[in-house]
N, C-alpha and C positions, 0 to 999 in steps of 0.2 A: 581516519581521514579528517582533515580540517578544511573548512570552506575557504579560509584565507580571505575573508571579506571584512570590510570595516563595519563598525556598528551602524553608521549612517546608511550604508547600503542595505543591511538587513532591516533596519527600521523603515526604509523606503518601500521595501517589498511587503513587509508585514502590515504597513499602514495602507497599502493599496496605491501609494503615490507612484510606484515604479513596478515594472514587471521584469523578472529575470529573463535572460536569453534562454533559448531552448537547452543549450549545453549546461547553463547554470541550473536550470530547473531539474535536469537529470542528476546533476551533482547534489542538489538538495535532497532529492528523493533517495539517492544512494546513501547520503549521510545519515538519514533516518532509517536505513536498512529496510526500505519498503519497495514494493513494485509500483509502477505507475498506476495500475488499477487500484491498489490499496490507497495510494495517495489521493486519487480523485474519487474514491468511493464516498457516497453521502454519509456524513457523520451526524446528521440531525437526530436520528433515532437509533440509538445503540441497541435497542431491544428487538430489531427486526431479525427474522430467522437468518437472512443472508449475512448480516453483520456478526451475529453470534457464531455462525458456522465459520466465517473467515477468522475470527479470533481463535476458535478451537484449532483450525488447521495450522495457524501460525505456531502453535506450541507442539505440534506432533513431530515425531522423528520420521526419518525417511521410510522405514518399514511400515509404519502406520499410515503414512501418506499413500504408499503403494496400495495398501488394502482399501483405502477410501477410493482411490482411482479405479480399482477393479470393481468395486461396488457400484460406482457411478456408471461405469461401462455396462454393467449388468442391467441397471435401470434403463439406460438409453436403448438397449436392445429390445426391451419390453414395450417401448413406445411405438 
């Protein structure tokens, strides 16, 4: 997918001079193959357990993600 936007449009957004519409924001998030949660996740400290886990989850195949989901469900039941 190509964003089909001019360089000045992109520079305006990245410099903070302009904001994309909601539709364009979701197009940008999709372009980077991210979810909105990933896009808005804090990037300040890449060494947080949350961030490290997210990075690991992104590389897992469907079968392993299902195992993680089952494990999380087991943890939630214990609470």
